[in-house]
C-alpha positions, 0 to 999 in steps of 0.5 A: 665406578673405579674404572670410570675414575681411572678412565677419566684420569687417563683421559686428562693425562693424555689430553694434557700432553697433546698438541691440542693445547698449542696456540694456533696462528690467528689474525688477532695475534700481532708480530710481537705476540707471535715472537713472544709465544715462540721465545717463551715456548723455547725457553720452556721447551719441555713443558708440558711435554718434551719438545713442546716449545719446538712444536709451538715454534713450528706452528708459527713457521711460515709455510714456505719455511716449513717446506724447506726446514720440515717436516717437524722432526727435521725442524727439531734437529735444526733447533737442536743444532749449535746455531739454535739450541741457544734458544732452548732453556735460555735465561731471558731475552730483549727485543728491538724492532728493526723494521716495521711495515704492514706486511713485514716485521724484523726484530733484533732479539738479544738472548742470554743463554742458559750458560750465561753467554749473550747472543743476538738473532735477526728474526723476521716475520711476514703477514700471510696475504693469500686466502685460507686459514692463515690469511692475515696471520703473522708467521716467522719467515727467517731467523739468522745465525746467532751473533755471539756478544760475549759472556755475562759475569 
C-alpha cells in the first residue's frame, strides 16, 4: 500500500511539471486572449517549472516564426536576450489595438519591467488560414524590439 501511494505521489509531481498543461492554440481563442496568455506566462515564467512561460509563448508562435526562431532552446535564448528579457517577470502591461482586421491584429504593448522601467513593443498576430490543426487559430507573427520610455518613480 505504501508503494502505491508513493507511485501516485510521483505521478502527480511529474504530471504537474509537464508541458501537458500548456494552453494549446485553438480557434476559440481571440487575438487578445492569445496575447494575454503569452504576457501572463512570461510574467510568471518559472511557474509551475523553469521557463514554462517561454514554452507557453512558443506554443503561440506562428509556424513561420518557429522556423526562423526555433527550435525551442534557441527561442529561449532569444527571449533571454536584452531585447526580450524585459518581458520575463515584468510588473504589468497595458495594451492598445493599433490595427484590427479579420486576419491580422497589431497591438502596442506597454510593459513595466521588474526594474521599474517602461517600454513598449509592437506585437503582431495573424490568423492561420490554411487547413490543419491550426486552422483559424491566432498566432504571433512578430514582436518588435523594445522602445524605452523611461523610468517609473
